[in-house]
C-alpha positions, 0 to 999 in steps of 0.5 A: 914140297914135292920136288921128287914128283915127276909123273902123275895120273889125274883121275876125273869123273867126266859126268859128275857135277855141273858145267862139265864142258867148262870143267874139261877145259879147266882140267886141261889147263891144270895139266899145263900148269903142272907140266910147267912145274915139271910134272907130266900128267896122264888123264884118266876119265872114269868109265863106271863105278869102281874104275877110279879105284882100279886106276889108283890101285894101278898107280904104283905098278905103272910107276906114277909118283902122284895120283890127282883126284879131280871130282867130288866126295865119291870120286875121292872115296873111290881113289883112296880105296885104291891107294890105302896102305900104299906109298903113292900120294894123293892130291886134290882138284875139287869138282863134282857135287860136293867136296868135304876134303877141299873145305877141310884143306882150304883148297879153292873150288877152282881147278887151275888155282888148285893145280898151282898149289900142288907143287908147293904142297907137303906130303903128310901121312894120315890115318883113314877110317874103315867101315865093315859090315857083319857077315850075317843079317842078324849081326853075328859073325865076323866083319867083312866088306871093308871100305875106307873113308877119308872125312866122315861117316854116319847113320840115321837121318843123313844115312837115309838121305844119302840112300834115298837120293835119286842118282839121276836127279843128283847128276842134274841138280847137284847138292840141291838133290840132297836138300830135296831128299832131306826135306822129304825125310824130315816129314817121313823118317821115323828116327829109329834108334841104334846102339853105339858102342865103343870102349869109351861109352855106349849110347842109344841114339837116332843119329851118329856122325863118325868124323875124321874132319871138322867139315861135314857137308854144305855149310855145316860143321858137326865133328868140330873136334876131329882132325885128319891128322889124328889117329881117331874119330870124333863121334857125335850122337843125338839121342832124341826120336822127336821130329820137333827136337830135330827141327829145333836143332837145325838153327843151332847146327847152322850157327855152329852151336849144336853142342849146346842142344840137349841130347847131344853126346860127343867123344873120341875113339878109334873103334865104334860099332853101331847096331840097329835096335829092334823095330828099326832099319838104319842106313849108313854112309861114308864120304857121302856114299851109301854103304848099306844098313846097320850093323856096321863097325867103324875103325881107324887104320893108322898110317894108311894114306899120303896126302898132299897138304897145300900151304893154305892148310895149317896141319899141326906140327909133328 
């Protein structure tokens, strides 16, 4: 329970997703619900890229007991990059285009209903994923430009989709923008290979998913052995370059049978490096946000974030 929380900042993106006027009314209702539970709320609308990170980073200095992320995957990602390594916990009110964390924690896509769960939630200290780029274009030198992520990262066709989505169309169409771009990439993407290297194994593949959660996005679950409460990733890689085999794999993915498809590898690790093989450029994403081209290193940062877990979620006992 969170009886010690008395002062919260609610960070939200006023222009993300759809039904914006209704969402603002729901945010106000959430503030009243939390006030009735003894938690005063300051509202902080984002104004530009990076402002959610700045608000979250200032939370401890301004003596907030809680940061509430109200938005989609992008807003949540910005906020964890401001909270990582600190002690101020984060709670979630799902909104925006998509929210993997809400699915993973069983939080209803209803802002007032989600707000009612916060006073009954339990703080859990969890690890975060971190992605970093090489300093030099040829992959030499140290890894730099680290960025934290909460649920999922990856490279391959999904990275091409995230990097290809038009931001203005995304604001108007929501998740439909990803489906449109995915359909386009299905017929234009040439599935270049990357080398995926960890202590456990090395694999050449056209797709890698680096999961901290079972949920992936939309109706799909890919890294079904991953858990927010473990200090590890689950890696899922697909070795094929065949467009036909990707098409054949789609029904298996939809029905949760992806592991039965030939060419799929899955394992757990805490550190993995992905490097494009000669002749190809591969783009990556974390939590649905573009992070540039390979080479990239994904690694676990233990004990990095305090997350409020609602009673609807069933984390494993410590």
